[in-house]
SERO-4910 file (N, C-alpha, C, O; in steps of 0.05 Angstrom, whole numbers):
BEGIN
 pado doro    nc1    nc2    nc3   cac1   cac2   cac3    cc1    cc2    cc3    oc1    oc2    oc3
  Met    A   1526    603    336   1499    610    325   1480    589    336   1485    565    335
  Tyr    A   1457    598    347   1436    581    356   1414    579    335   1408    599    321
  Arg    A   1402    556    332   1380    553    313   1357    538    326   1362    519    342
  Ser    A   1333    547    321   1309    534    330   1291    529    306   1289    546    288
  Thr    A   1279    505    305   1263    497    283   1234    494    291   1228    482    311
  Lys    A   1216    506    275   1187    502    280   1176    489    255   1180    498    232
  His    A   1162    467    259   1151    451    237   1121    451    239   1110    444    260
  Tyr    A   1108    457    217   1079    455    215   1074    433    195   1078    437    171
  Ala    A   1064    410    205   1062    386    188   1035    385    175   1014    379    187
  Asn    A   1034    391    149   1010    387    132    985    399    145    964    386    146
  Glu    A    988    423    155    966    436    169    949    454    152    928    464    161
  Val    A    957    459    127    941    475    109    939    461     82    958    450     72
  Ser    A    915    462     71    910    451     45    905    474     26    889    492     32
  Cys    A    918    474      3    913    495    -17    914    483    -45    922    460    -49
  Cys    A    905    499    -63    903    491    -91    919    512   -107    918    536   -101
  Phe    A    932    503   -128    946    522   -146    952    508   -172    948    484   -175
  Arg    A    963    524   -190    972    513   -216    996    528   -225   1001    551   -217
  Gln    A   1013    515   -240   1036    527   -252   1029    535   -281   1034    520   -299
  His    A   1018    559   -284   1007    566   -311   1029    568   -332   1023    567   -356
  Leu    A   1054    571   -324   1076    573   -343   1086    545   -352   1100    543   -372
  Ala    A   1078    524   -338   1087    497   -344   1068    484   -364   1054    464   -358
  Thr    A   1067    495   -388   1047    486   -408   1052    458   -418   1034    446   -430
  Glu    A   1075    446   -414   1081    419   -422   1079    399   -399   1088    376   -402
  Ser    A   1068    408   -377   1067    391   -353   1039    389   -342   1023    408   -345
  His    A   1033    367   -328   1007    365   -315   1004    386   -292    982    390   -282
  Cys    A   1026    398   -285   1025    419   -264   1012    444   -273   1007    462   -257
  Gln    A   1005    446   -299    991    469   -309    961    469   -300    947    489   -301
  Phe    A    952    446   -290    925    443   -281    922    449   -251    941    445   -236
  Leu    A    899    458   -243    894    462   -215    898    436   -200    888    415   -208
  His    A    913    437   -179    918    413   -162    923    423   -134    930    446   -129
  Gly    A    921    405   -115    925    414    -87    942    396    -71    947    372    -77
  Tyr    A    951    407    -48    968    393    -29    961    402     -1    952    424      3
  Ala    A    967    385     18    967    393     46    996    400     52   1013    382     57
  Leu    A   1003    425     50   1030    435     53   1041    432     81   1026    435    100
  Ala    A   1067    427     83   1081    428    108   1102    450    107   1114    454     86
  Phe    A   1107    463    129   1126    485    130   1146    480    153   1138    471    174
  Thr    A   1171    485    147   1192    484    168   1206    510    167   1218    518    147
  Val    A   1206    524    190   1219    550    192   1242    547    211   1239    537    233
  Ile    A   1266    556    202   1290    555    220   1297    584    227   1303    600    210
  Phe    A   1295    589    253   1303    615    264   1331    613    275   1339    591    284
  Glu    A   1346    635    274   1373    634    285   1380    660    300   1369    681    293
  Ala    A   1398    657    319   1407    680    335   1435    675    345   1442    652    351
  Glu    A   1450    696    348   1477    693    359   1476    691    390   1495    681    402
  Arg    A   1454    701    401   1451    699    430   1422    692    437   1404    698    422
  Leu    A   1419    679    460   1392    671    468   1379    694    484   1393    712    493
  Asn    A   1353    692    487   1339    712    503   1341    706    533   1356    687    541
  Glu    A   1327    720    550   1329    717    579   1319    689    588   1325    681    611
  Phe    A   1304    675    571   1294    648    578   1312    626    565   1306    603    567
  Asn    A   1334    635    553   1352    616    538   1339    604    514   1343    581    507
  Trp    A   1323    620    500   1309    612    475   1318    629    452   1326    652    456
  Val    A   1316    618    428   1318    634    404   1291    648    400   1290    673    399
  Val    A   1270    632    399   1242    643    398   1226    627    417   1232    604    424
  Asp    A   1204    638    426   1184    625    443   1165    609    425   1148    621    412
  Phe    A   1168    583    424   1151    566    407   1122    571    414   1105    571    396
  Gly    A   1115    574    439   1088    579    447   1077    605    437   1053    609    435
  Gly    A   1095    624    431   1086    650    421   1082    651    391   1077    673    380
  Leu    A   1086    629    377   1083    628    348   1054    624    338   1050    621    314
  Thr    A   1035    625    356   1007    621    348    998    640    327    985    632    308
  Ala    A   1004    666    330    996    686    311   1009    681    283    996    686    263
  Phe    A   1034    672    283   1047    665    258   1033    642    245   1029    642    220
  Lys    A   1027    621    260   1012    598    249    985    606    237    978    597    216
  Glu    A    971    624    251    946    634    241    949    649    215    932    648    197
  Arg    A    971    664    213    977    679    188    981    659    165    971    663    143
  Leu    A    995    637    170    998    617    149    972    605    141    966    601    117
  Lys    A    955    599    160    928    589    154    912    609    138    899    601    118
  His    A    914    634    145    899    655    131    908    657    102    892    660     84
  Leu    A    934    654     97    945    656     70    939    631     53    931    634     30
  Phe    A    941    608     65    941    583     49    916    565     53    907    553     33
  Asp    A    906    563     77    887    541     82    861    544     67    846    564     69
  His    A    855    524     51    831    523     34    830    546     15    808    556      9
  Lys    A    853    555      6    855    577    -13    865    567    -40    878    546    -41
  Thr    A    858    581    -60    869    577    -87    890    598    -91    883    622    -94
  Met    A    915    590    -92    937    608    -96    939    614   -126    942    596   -142
  Val    A    938    640   -133    938    647   -161    959    669   -165    961    688   -151
  Ala    A    976    665   -186    996    684   -193    983    708   -206    964    705   -222
  Phe    A    994    732   -201    983    757   -212    983    755   -243    965    767   -256
  Asp    A   1002    741   -255   1004    740   -284    991    716   -297    995    710   -320
  Asp    A    975    701   -281    961    678   -292    940    688   -313    923    704   -305
  Pro    A    942    679   -338    923    689   -358    894    681   -352    875    693   -363
  Gln    A    890    662   -334    863    653   -327    853    667   -302    832    659   -291
  Leu    A    867    687   -292    859    701   -268    830    711   -269    816    707   -250
  Pro    A    822    724   -291    794    733   -292    773    710   -288    753    714   -274
  Leu    A    778    688   -300    760    665   -297    761    655   -268    740    649   -257
  Ile    A    784    653   -257    786    644   -229    773    663   -210    760    655   -191
  Gln    A    775    689   -216    761    709   -200    731    707   -202    717    712   -183
  Glu    A    721    699   -226    693    694   -229    684    672   -211    662    673   -198
  Met    A    700    651   -208    694    629   -191    693    638   -162    677    628   -146
  Glu    A    711    656   -155    711    667   -127    685    683   -123    673    680   -102
  Ser    A    678    699   -142    653    715   -140    629    697   -138    609    704   -125
  Ala    A    630    673   -150    607    654   -148    608    638   -122    590    622   -118
  Gly    A    628    642   -106    629    629    -80    641    601    -82    637    584    -64
  Ile    A    655    594   -104    666    568   -108    693    564    -94    700    542    -85
  Leu    A    708    586    -92    735    584    -81    743    611    -69    729    632    -74
  Gln    A    765    611    -54    776    636    -44    804    638    -55    820    619    -56
  Ile    A    811    662    -64    837    667    -77    856    681    -58    849    698    -43
  Thr    A    881    672    -60    904    688    -49    921    694    -73    933    676    -85
  Leu    A    923    720    -80    940    728   -102    969    729    -93    976    741    -72
  Val    A    987    718   -109   1015    717   -102   1032    723   -127   1022    723   -150
  Glu    A   1057    729   -123   1076    735   -145   1079    710   -163   1079    713   -187
  Ala    A   1081    687   -151   1085    662   -165   1075    639   -148   1072    642   -124
  Thr    A   1070    616   -161   1060    593   -147   1082    571   -147   1101    573   -163
  Gly    A   1079    552   -130   1098    529   -127   1113    530   -101   1114    551    -88
  Cys    A   1126    508    -95   1140    506    -69   1161    527    -66   1164    539    -44
  Glu    A   1177    533    -87   1198    553    -84   1186    580    -78   1196    594    -60
  Ala    A   1166    588    -92   1153    614    -88   1140    615    -60   1141    635    -46
  Phe    A   1127    593    -52   1114    592    -26   1135    594     -3   1130    606     17
  Ala    A   1158    581     -7   1179    583     13   1188    611     16   1193    620     39
  Glu    A   1191    626     -6   1199    654     -4   1177    671     10   1184    688     26
  Leu    A   1152    665      3   1130    680     16   1129    675     46   1126    694     61
  Val    A   1132    650     54   1132    644     83   1157    656     97   1155    665    120
  Tyr    A   1179    656     83   1203    669     94   1197    699    100   1204    709    122
  Ser    A   1185    712     81   1178    740     84   1158    744    107   1161    763    123
  Glu    A   1138    726    109   1119    728    131   1132    723    158   1125    737    177
  Ala    A   1150    704    159   1165    699    184   1182    722    192   1183    730    216
  His    A   1195    735    173   1211    758    179   1194    781    189   1201    794    209
  Ser    A   1171    785    177   1152    806    186   1142    800    214   1140    818    231
  Trp    A   1137    775    220   1128    767    246   1150    773    267   1144    783    289
  Leu    A   1174    766    261   1197    772    279   1198    802    285   1201    810    308
  Phe    A   1196    818    265   1198    847    268   1175    857    285   1179    874    303
  Ala    A   1151    848    280   1127    857    294   1127    848    324   1115    861    341
  Asn    A   1142    827    329   1143    816    356   1169    822    371   1176    809    390
  Glu    A   1183    842    361   1207    853    373   1229    832    376   1246    835    394
  Tyr    A   1230    812    360   1252    793    359   1275    805    343   1299    799    348
  Trp    A   1268    821    323   1288    833    305   1303    854    320   1290    870    333
  Pro    A   1329    858    318   1348    844    301   1362    820    313   1379    808    301
  Arg    A   1355    812    338   1368    790    351   1364    764    336   1382    748    334
  Val    A   1340    760    326   1333    734    312   1328    740    283   1317    760    275
  Arg    A   1338    721    267   1333    722    238   1320    696    229   1321    675    243
  Val    A   1308    696    205   1299    672    193   1322    661    176   1332    674    158
  Gln    A   1331    637    184   1353    625    169   1343    613    143   1355    617    122
  Ser    A   1320    598    144   1309    586    120   1281    577    125   1272    575    148
  Val    A   1267    573    103   1240    561    104   1239    539     83   1248    542     60
  Glu    A   1229    516     92   1224    494     73   1194    490     71   1179    490     91
  Val    A   1185    487     46   1156    481     41   1156    454     27   1170    449      8
  Arg    A   1140    436     38   1138    408     28   1110    403     18   1090    407     32
  Glu    A   1109    394     -7   1083    386    -19   1075    358     -9   1052    354     -1
  His    A   1094    340     -8   1090    313      2   1118    302      9   1138    316      8
  Gly    A   1119    276     15   1144    265     24   1167    267      5   1190    266     13
  Ala    A   1161    269    -21   1183    269    -41   1191    297    -51   1213    300    -62
  Asn    A   1174    317    -48   1179    343    -60   1179    365    -39   1160    368    -24
  Ser    A   1201    381    -40   1201    405    -23   1220    426    -36   1236    419    -54
  Ala    A   1218    450    -26   1236    471    -35   1244    487    -10   1229    490      9
  Ile    A   1268    498    -11   1279    514     12   1287    541      2   1300    544    -19
  Tyr    A   1279    562     17   1287    589     11   1304    599     35   1296    596     58
  Thr    A   1327    611     29   1345    620     50   1348    650     51   1363    660     68
  Gly    A   1335    664     34   1337    694     35   1363    706     26   1366    730     26
***
């Protein structure tokens, strides 16, 4: 099995809160410059002896920026969603609605986005996403393996 790793180091800043964490300071809006590491794998290399073309990942990187950069990530079930949407309407912030917030949920979201990118760029089924790691900072990260 061949593996190739693409790392995006703290290239997007976003804000979110863990609305279910009522006993933690994480219930409050806070932000990070997130880092992403995507590991692609294939049993065979392409005609250039690559798993993926790193230079061809520009569109994937732009998708990550579109989803996360300078966005407020809000869970669909956040009870404060109407208030946060009012702030978006007032031009204070931009929302990306997601199933859940936090490193674990973001790792799963990026995994899904990477898989879709592979499919759209005809890498599938030769190449798969092995895992995605999302890092808040040097001490905290989460990995999703699908």
